C-alpha positions in Angstrom: 17.4 -35.3 -68.8 18.6 -32.2 -70.3 19.8 -29.4 -67.2 17.1 -27.2 -68.3 14.5 -29.9 -67.6 16.0 -30.6 -64.7 16.3 -27.2 -62.9 12.6 -26.5 -64.4 11.2 -29.6 -62.3 13.6 -28.7 -58.8 11.8 -25.1 -59.5 8.3 -26.7 -59.9 8.7 -28.5 -56.7 9.8 -26.0 -55.0 6.9 -23.9 -55.9 4.3 -26.6 -55.0 6.0 -26.6 -51.2 6.1 -22.9 -51.2 2.4 -22.8 -52.6 1.1 -25.3 -49.8 3.2 -23.2 -47.0 1.0 -20.1 -48.5 -2.4 -22.1 -48.2 -1.1 -22.9 -44.7 -0.8 -19.2 -43.8 -4.4 -18.2 -45.2 -5.8 -21.2 -43.4 -3.8 -19.6 -40.1 -5.0 -16.3 -41.1 -8.9 -17.4 -41.3 -8.5 -18.8 -38.1 -7.2 -15.8 -36.6 -10.2 -13.6 -38.1 -12.6 -16.0 -36.7 -11.3 -15.7 -33.5 -11.1 -12.1 -33.4 -14.7 -12.0 -34.9 -15.5 -14.3 -31.7 -13.9 -12.2 -29.1 -15.3 -9.1 -30.8 -18.7 -10.2 -30.6 -18.3 -11.2 -26.9 -16.9 -7.9 -26.0 -20.2 -6.3 -28.1 -22.6 -8.8 -25.8 -20.9 -7.2 -22.4 -21.1 -3.5 -23.8 -24.7 -4.4 -24.6 -25.5 -5.9 -21.1 -23.7 -2.6 -19.6 -25.7 -0.5 -22.0 -29.0 -2.3 -20.7 -27.8 -1.5 -17.2 -27.8 2.1 -17.5 -30.9 2.4 -19.6 -32.2 0.5 -16.7 -31.1 3.0 -14.2 -32.2 6.2 -16.1 -35.8 4.6 -15.7 -35.7 4.1 -12.2 -34.3 7.7 -11.7 -37.3 8.6 -14.0 -39.9 6.6 -11.7 -38.3 7.7 -8.6 -38.5 11.6 -9.4 -37.3 14.3 -7.5 -36.5 12.2 -4.6 -33.6 10.1 -6.3 -31.5 9.5 -3.4 -27.5 9.5 -3.6 -28.0 5.7 -4.2 -29.5 6.4 -7.6 -26.8 8.7 -8.5 -23.8 7.2 -7.8 -25.2 3.3 -9.0 -26.0 5.6 -12.4 -22.8 7.2 -12.2 -20.8 3.7 -11.9 -23.0 2.1 -14.2 -22.2 5.1 -16.9 -18.5 4.6 -15.9 -18.7 1.0 -16.9 -19.9 1.7 -20.0 -17.6 4.1 -20.9 -14.5 2.0 -20.0 -15.8 -0.9 -21.6 -16.3 1.2 -24.8 -13.1 2.6 -25.0 -11.1 -0.6 -24.1 -13.5 -2.3 -26.9 -12.0 0.5 -29.1 -8.3 0.1 -28.0 -8.4 -3.5 -28.3 -9.5 -3.5 -31.9 -7.6 -0.8 -33.4 
């Protein structure tokens, strides 16, 4: 075997190793993306639960009318604060 052929075989072998490593990196990236999607979905689910709570409290205030007490008002403010906090946290987490 001449020198040129020996170098070519060496480089092809190195390229095969590098190709395997590239495939491994791609698989790891796919896994990270999948895990991120799962976490993102969990976050959205939690936010929607808080959104539902806010809607429920608004309905309670509508039914209570003008005599809605401090409990309903503070509960509403707390629910809105929790929802805003969850949304802001989600946005900062996924930037």
